[in-house]
N, C-alpha and C positions, 0 to 999 in steps of 0.2 A: 382483364382476362380472368377466367375462373376455370381451374382444372379440377374436374369433379372426380377426385380419387383420394381415398384414404391412405393407400399404400404408396410409399415414396418410391419404391423400386419398380412399380408396375410400368411397363414400357409403353403401353397403349392407353391413352386417356382421352376423354372428350374435351374439345375446345369450344367454348361458347363465346362468340364475338358479339359484344353488345353495343359498340360504338355505331352511331347512325351511318357513318361512312361505310362500314363493313357489314351492316345488319343483313343485307341481302345474302351474305355468304352463309348465313345460318350456322349450323353446327358441323364441324369437320372432325375427323379422327386423326390425331397427331401422334406420331411415335417419337418418344424422347428417351434418350439414355440419361443416366444420373448426371453425367458431366454436362450434357446439353442443358439440363435444367439449371445447373449452377451457372453456366455461361449465359443463358438467356434470361435468367432471373424470374422464371415462372413462379406463380404463387398458388399454393394448394388450398382450396376451400372445400372440405368434405361436404357431401350432400346435406347432412344433418345440420351443418353450420351455415347454410346459405342464408344470406340476410344478416349475418352476425359475424363477428371476428372469429377466426379459427382458433383452435386450441394453441397454446404456446408451444406445445411439442410439435405441432404441425408447422410452426414458423421456424423451428430450429434449423439453421443452416440451409434453409430452402430459399428464402428470399422474401417471405412475408405474405400477408393477406390484406384484404381491404375490409374496413368496418362498414356498417350499414349507412353511415353518413358520408361515405366516400373517402374517408381518411385512410391514408396508406399506413398500415401497421407492418413494420419490417424489422428484421434483425441484421441482415447482411448487406443491405443496400445494393441490390444488383443493378446492372445497367439496364436502360430502357429497352424493351423489346419492340423493334420496329416491324410492323405487320403490313404486308401487301395483300389487298383483297383479291381473291380469285374464286372462281366457281367451284363449289365443293363437290362436283360430280366425282372426280377421282379423289381418294383420300390424300390429304396433304402429309408429306413425310419430311421432317426436318432432320437431316443427318449431320453428323460431325464432319468437319472438313477432312479429317483423317479416316482412313479405312480400317484402323485398328479398333479393337474392342474397347469401349469406353464405359462399361458397366461398373467399373471400379469407382466408388464414390469417395475414395480416400484422397483423390487429387485435390489440391488446394486451389481455389479460384483466385486469380490475380486480384490484387487490391483495386477497388474502384477509384478512379480519379474523382477528386472532389466535385460533387454536383452532377456527375453523369447520371445518377439514378433518377433525376427529375428534370434533366435538361430539356427534354422534348415532351413533357407531359404537363397538362393543366388539370388541377383538381378543383372542381367547383362544387358549391354546396346546393345549387338549385336542382330541383327534381327533373326527371325525364318527362317531358311533355307528352310523349307518346305512351308513357306508362309501361314500356317494355322492360321486363326484368332481365337481369344478367346473372342472377344467382348471387349477387352481392348486395342488392338493395335497389331502391328506386333512384339513387343518386346517379348523375351523369358523369362519365369519365371520357374525355376525348384525348386521342393521341394526335399531337400536332404533326404537321408535315415534316418531312426530312429536312434537316439543317435549319430549322426555325426554332426560336426561343419563345417560351410562354410569356404572355402579356399579363402576368399576375401582379397587380399593383402592390400586393403585400410582400413581395419578394425583395429583399435588400440585395444590393450589389455585394457579392462575396468578399469578405474580408474588410468591409468598411463599417460594420456596426460596432456598437459598444457593448461589452459583456461585463456583467457583475458576477463574481464567483464567490459563493458563500459555502463555507466548510464547517461541518460538524464532526465531532468524534476524535479519534486517536491520531497519533503522528503518522500512521500509515495512510490515513485519509488525507492528511495535510500533504504528504508526498504526492499522492495521486492528483490532488488539486494543483500542485506546483507543475507537474507534468502537463496537465490540461492547459494551464495558463500559458506555459511556454509554447505549446503548439498553436494556441489561438493567437498569441502575439506574433509568432513567426509567420502566420498566414496573413497578418495585417489587421486583425481585430484590435480594438482599443479596450484595455482592461480598466475598470473603474471601481473604486471603493464605494462610490455613491450609487446606491441602487436606483435612485430616481432618474439618473441620467442615462441609465443603461437601456438598451433595446431588448436584451435577452438576459435572463438570470440562469446561471448554472448552479444548482444546489447539490453539493456533495454530502450525502446523508450518512447517518450512523443509526444502527438498529440495536445497540447493546442495551439501552434502557428505554422505558416509556417516555421520560422527559425529553430525551434527544429526538425521538420521533415526533413528539408533540411540537417541539420547536420547529422541526421541518414543516409540519402541517401549517403552522402559523406563517412561516415564510411563503409557502405556496399560496395560501389564501390572500396574503398581502399582494403577491405578484399578480394573481388573477384580478383582484380589485383594481390594481393599477394598470391593467391591460398589458402586462409584460408577457413576452414569450418565455416559456419555462422549459428547462431541461433538468431532469432529476438524475443524479448519478449516485454511485456508492452502494452501500450495503442494503438500504431499504428496498429499492427496486429489484436488486439481485436476490434478496432473501424472501421477499413477499411480493411476487410479481403480480398478484391479483388485488393488491391493496386499492381500495376505492379512491384514496387520495391521488392515485396516479392515473386515474381515468382521463383520457384525452391529452395526456402529457407525454412528451418525448422522454425516454429513459435510456440510460447507458449503464451497462454492467461493469463489474470491477476489472475485467480483463479487456474491456473494449475502450479504455480511455484513450488509446492511440488513434481513435476515430472520432474524437470529440469535434474536430473541425467540420467533418461531414454532417454530424448530427445538428450542430448549431446552424450551419448553413441551410439545411433542409427545414429545420424548425422555423427559421426566419422566413422561409418561403411558403409556410403554411402547412407543412406536412407534420404528421405525428410519427415519430421514429421509435422503434423498439430494438435495442441492441443488447440482448441479454445472454446470448450463447457464450459458453465457456470456450476459450481457446488458449493458445500459448501466452505466457505472461508478456506484458508490454516490454519493449526493449528499454534498457537503462540508458540508451543513447538518445532518447527523445529530448527535444528542447525543453528546458525547465526554467521557470522563474521562481526562485526561492522566496517564500514569505518573509524569511529573515535571511538576508544575503550572507550572513556570517555562519549559518547553520545548514549543513547538508543532512537531509533525512534519507537514509539508505534502506530501502525495503529489501529484506533478505529473502522473503518468501511470501506466499499467501496461504491461508488456511492452516489447519492443524491436524493432529492425529487423535485429538480428544473427542469425547462425546458427552460433555457436561450437560446435565438435564435442564439447566436454566439458560443456556447460551443460545441466542438467536444469530450471533455472528457466524456460527458454523454453517447455518443455512445459506449465508451469502458467500463466505470465503471458501467453504468446502474443505476438501482434504488438502493435506500438505503438498505444496508445490514450491520447490526451492529454485532460486537462481543458481546458475553455475558459479563456482568459486572464481573462475577467471573473469566473469562479468563483474562480480562484486569488487574484486581487486582492481580492475580497470576503473571502476567508478570512484573508488577511494583515491587512486592516483590522480584522476582528473580533478576531483574536488580539492585535493591538497594543492595541485597546481593552480587552481582558480583562487586560492587564498582564503578558504573558509577557516573559521576558528574552531568549530565543533562539527563532529560527524556523529549522528545518532543512528544506531542500528535499530531497525524497526521490523517487527513481525508479530504474528499472533502468539508465537512461542519460539524465542531465540534458541532455547536449548534443544529443540527438535530439528534445527536446521540440518539439512543435508541427509537425513535418514532415507529420503526417497531417492537420493543420488548415490548412495553408498559412501558418503563421507560424513563428517560430524562437525560439531561446533568447535572442537579443539583445533582442527585444521583451519577453520574459518578465522579464529582469533590469531593463530600463528601467522597466517598469510596477511591479514589486514594490518596487524600491528607493525609488520615489517615495512609498511608503506608510510608510516607516520614520521614526521620530523622528530628528531631526538631532543630538540630544544623546548619542547612543550608548546610550540606555537599553534599546534592543531591538536585538539583533544578528542578522544573517542569515548562515546558513552554507550555501554552495553545495553541491550534491550531487555524487555520483560521475558522472564522464563519461568515455567512451571517446575515444581520440585522434582517430578519423576525423571525428567530428562537431564537436568543439570547435575544430578547426583553422581553420574559417571564422569563428569568433566570438571569437578570442583578444583582440581589442581591446575587445570588450564585457565580457569577463571582467575585463580590467585596469581599465576604467572603473568597474565595479561594486565591485571590491575597494578602490578609492581612496575610496569613500564611508566616512564615519566609523562607519557602522552595519553594515558588511559585513566578516566575517572574511577575512583574507588566507590562505585555506586552500582547497586543491582536491585531490580524490582522483582520480587518473588511473591506472588499472591498466595495467601494461605486460605482465604475465604471463610474458614471456620476452624475452630480448634477441637472439635468433637469428631472422632472417627466415624461415629454413626451418621452425623450430618454430612461428612465428606463422602460417605458411601452413597447417601441419597443424592448428592450432587454428581456422583460418578467421577470424582476427581482422581481416583485411583492412586492415592498416596496416603500416608498416615501422618498424624501430627508429629510423631517421632521422627519421620523422615524429613519433614520441614525443619524441625529443630536441629537435626544433624547438619543441614545446609547452613543454617544460621551460625551454629557453634563453630563449624569448620572455618567459615569465612571470617568471623569475628576474631578467631584465634590467630589467623595468619595474615590478615590484611589490616594494618593499623588504621584506625579511625574510619573504617568503611561505613557507608550509609546503606542500610537495607530498608527498602520500602516494601509495603505489603498492602493487600486489599482485604476488607472484611465485608461480608454480606450479613446484614441484620435481619433476622426473622425468616430464614429459609423454611419452607414447609416441613413440619415435623420437628423443628428445633424447640426443645424444651428449655425450661429455666436452667436446669442443670447443664445442658449443652452450652447455653449462652455463658454461663459462669466459667466454663472451661476456656471459652474464647477470651473473656476478660482476663483470666489468669495468664494466658499466653501473652497478651499485650502488656500486662504488668511485669512479666518476666523480662521482656526484651526492650520495653520503652522505645519502640520504633520511632525514628526521626520523622518518617513520613508514613501516614496511614490514610488510605482512601476508603472512606466509609460509605456504604450504599445500603439503602433499604431494599428488600427483595421486591422485584418487579416481575410479575408473571408475563412473559413474552409469548404472544400467540404462536401456537404450533410447537412449543417446546414441551417435553414431558412434565417439567415442573409446574407448568400452567394448569395441569389437571390434578395436581396434588392439593390436599387440604391445607389451606393457608393459616398462618398464625394470625391472631387478632391484630387488626391494624394499630390499635392503641398500644398494644404490647410491642409491636415492631418499632413504633416511634419512640417508645420508652427506652428500648435497648439502644437505638441509635443515639438518643440524647445522652444516655449513660456513658457510652463509649466516647462520644465527642467530648463530654466533660472531662473524662480521664485523660484523653490525649492532649487536651489543652491545659492540663493541670501541671505539667512538668516542662522544663526547658532543656531540650536535647542539645542546644548549642552553647550551653553555659561554659563548656571547656574552651570556647573560642575567645572569651572575654579577655581583652588586653594582649591577645596573641597576635603575631604577625603571620600573615598567610599570603600566598600567591593566589590571585583571583583572575579568572578569565571573564571578560565583559562582553556580553552578546545581546542584551535586550534592554528594554525600558520598563520600569515598574508601572503598575496600574495607576499610580498617582500622577504619572506624567512628569515627574520631577526628578526622580532618582534613576540611575543606571543600575542594571542587575548584573551581578557577576556570580561566579560559582568557585568554590574552593576545589582542591583536588578530590575531596570527599563529596563534591556536588552539593555542598550546603550553600544556600542562597545568601548573598551579601549585597546590601543596598549601598550605593555610593553616590554622593553628591558630585555631579560632574564639574570638572574645572572649567573656568571661563574660557571661551574660545571666540574666534572672530568670524565664525561661519555665519551664514544667512539664518536668521531666526535664533540668535543666541539665547542661552538659558537665563541670562540676567533678568531679575525681576519677575520670574515666573511665580505665579500664585501656587503655593503649596497646598491649598485647600482643594482637594480633588472634587469635592461636592459642587464647587462652583463651575466645574468643567462638565457638568452633566445636566441634562434637561430634566423635566418633571418625571419622565419615565425611567430615569436612572441610566439612560444611554449617553454615551459620550457625544459632546457637541463637536462641530467642525473645528472650533478653536482648540479643543483638547486633542483631536486627531492630528491637527497641524503641529501642535506642540510635540506630540510623540514622534511624528515624522522628522521634525527638526532634530530631536535628540538622537534618533537613529543614525543621523549623519555626523554625530559627534566624533572627533578624532580618536577618542578612547575606545569606541566601539570596535570589536574585533581584535582587541589587543589584551594583554595581561598586565597586571601591576601588583606591586607589593602593597598591602594595606594593613593597618592596625585596627583590630576590632574594638570599637568603643562601647557598643551596647548590643544586647541580644534580646530577641523576642521569641515567641513560640515557633514561628515559621521562618524566621530570617534573622540575620545579624546586620549590624550597621558598621561600616568601616570608614576610615580616613585614608586617603591615598598617600603613600610614602614615596613611591617611585614607579614610574611607568616604564615597563620593560620593552625593549626593542626585540624584534624577531632576529635572532642571531644567524639563523640559517636561511639561505635563499631557497625559495621553493623550486624544486625541479620541474621541468616541463613534463606533461603527461607523455608516456611512451607513444610512439607513432601508431602502434597497433591497439591502443586502448579503445578507440571508437569502434573498431571492428569487433573487439572482444565483447563490448557492451551490447552491440547490436545483434550478435549472433549467438553468444553463449548464454542462452536462456533455457528454462525448463521446457518440457515437451507440451503436447496438446492438452487441452481441457484444464489448464492451470495446474497440472500435476507434473512434477519433474520426471525425467526418465528414471526408470527404476534400476537399481543395481541388480545384476543378474542373480545374486544370491540373497536378495533382500526384498521380500514382498511385504509392504507395510499396510496396504489397504485392507481394511477389515480387522486390523489388530486393535485391541483395546489400548488405552493410554499406558497401562502398566506393562503390557506385552511389548508395545513399541518402545517403551523406555528401556526394557531389558534388552531388546534388540540393539538399541542405541548403545547401551553399556557394553554389550558383547562386541559391537563394531568398534567402539573406542578401544577396548582391550586388544582387539585384533590389529587395529591401526598402530597402537603403541608397540605391540610385539613386532610388527613389520618395521617400525622405525628403529627399534633396538637392533633387530636383525640386520637392517641395512647399515646401521652405524658400525656394527661389528664387522660386517663385510668390508665396509669402507676402511676401517682401521686395519683389518687384516691385509687388504690389498695395498694400502699405503706402506705397511710394515714390510710386505714382500718386495715392493718397489724399492724401499729404502735399503733392504738387505741386499738386493741385487746390485744396487748402485754402489754400496760399500764393497761388495765382492769384486765388482769391476774395477773400482779404484785400487783395491788390494792387488788385483792381478796386474794392473798397469804399473803399480809401484814395483812389484816383483820383477816385471819385464825390464823396467828401467834399471833396477839394481843389477840384474843379470847382464845387461848390455854394458853398464859401467865396469862391472867386474871383468867381462871379456875384453873390453878395450884396455883396461889396466894391465891385464896379463899379456896382451899383445905388445904393448909398449916395453914391458920388461924383456 
């Protein structure tokens, strides 16, 4: 079907029927309302796009279009339109079953059942022998008869194929992959770490740097050469929808991960699917398979309020959209009940959480920390935050980190220590404000670990600017520094700026790396005894990885155990567990998987630190600690809260009636956040005073009543005594 109309709301459009079965019907005039279009799943192909795929904006929320090769390009996977041929003498009118006005396109179309969008359609690649054009190309599309299934030999039985899921990027991406894996497994698909045995590869991508996107390209090329079906998800297709690497591939947007089963099923059936429209955030109640069963990654929001000139992620994640606090609280309760050892808060900017909802990160920390066991059996790790937003909430950060179940760790990117360079980046804070954050936390949280990021060679950065960055690093001697050379990302303002010479960028990167590796930030741990939480296996495949309360990494040699594939006799030379390309062999992978089942995993222990290196310490286990508290069951309403209490449409949370954050700069939004924090604090104090006053009044009334009762009793006794006399 091709509906020749550019305007989505036009009620009367031409319907060209190209199937041989209906060709005698010619062209008819069809009247559709917006709701009819969504229900029937019609596809708009403007006249100027006939023979080619329609613009992406034409595909938005309409149902898709068809490319010249007959491939279905769709976003919302509408159900099949079943057509009955009739003589076109009178105009055909398709009306809604209801008599009410349906021009309102704000109605939400019910979710499609899996597979209904292609259940009665066969897409073939052979040309039309009659040469009749249908406005979409020379490829033939046939609609099968009612209640029949297509005989497509390439279609796999739904839920029976094997899927390989590859993830690039941040912990937020990892969480998205875990949700996708959970849905696929729940529907019956087999998940495999071995790409060679998989029928389809799902590649969850990252767009923050050139190397990460290049790695994606490498995986895609390998998949094509191996003849695998490919589905690309994540930030690359969402932020760069016209990327040539994505041609003829199925793509899934960041808010569409709850429809991954549909996309995989249709891709296995030979379709090319495009689901890139923004919608409400996926429910936190989706099935989930954790990459590490001991770690829950909790997405707080998507997007941010910043406009950094070098950032490509903004193009993908968009503006800030926060999950409701009740949904996040329910997710933490559920994770604790499931026995996880760590909960990581993840977002593009933790400090900005809730500004779009009329709340703030102070309320977030307060409510989440209350759900944690007090015995330290489940630890909370705060997420990355930019300086402008966290400035107004430093005291709440301090209070959270003093809790026995919260790591004393915070990731605060500075990127550069020159205010001129920060202005060019549009970071909208000063070096002095960053130092205020560091000084405040270092003075009030003993042994806190502050991690930061540095970009080397941002356009316009002079030698003097770079020296200021080096001076900042020498001042604080950060335990963790993530160093990155500047990468011009396509479509960002920084990509059009004059770049620093490549050799100079590399020199600065080497200079900072050499300094960071010249000191030992863990020296204070030597010969000390620390409690360590064990949740992972080291890259050498021999040691277990634990973290102290300050989130410093400690390597531990695992005690002998009787499990399958014990660690006794393991070769400690990790080079022998790699092939010529430096990739891990199956033997190494099996060894890591065995260690992940070690009884110490997911538990804490007391260790004595015996040696320290630049990036880790090494300890000897003194005592394995039991979990003193039994984990409570998740509340009965937790699932409902996770499923329903999410932010509004388009990935943007519902806006507080007195708070409009869209269009604000980072600095303005930070000031709004600070004002909101002060307002919330004032409300809290006022409520506390009212509570105290009301309690005092109740207590006074109670004392008064007791006094009155006592007086009455004395009066009665006195009267009785007088009567006896």
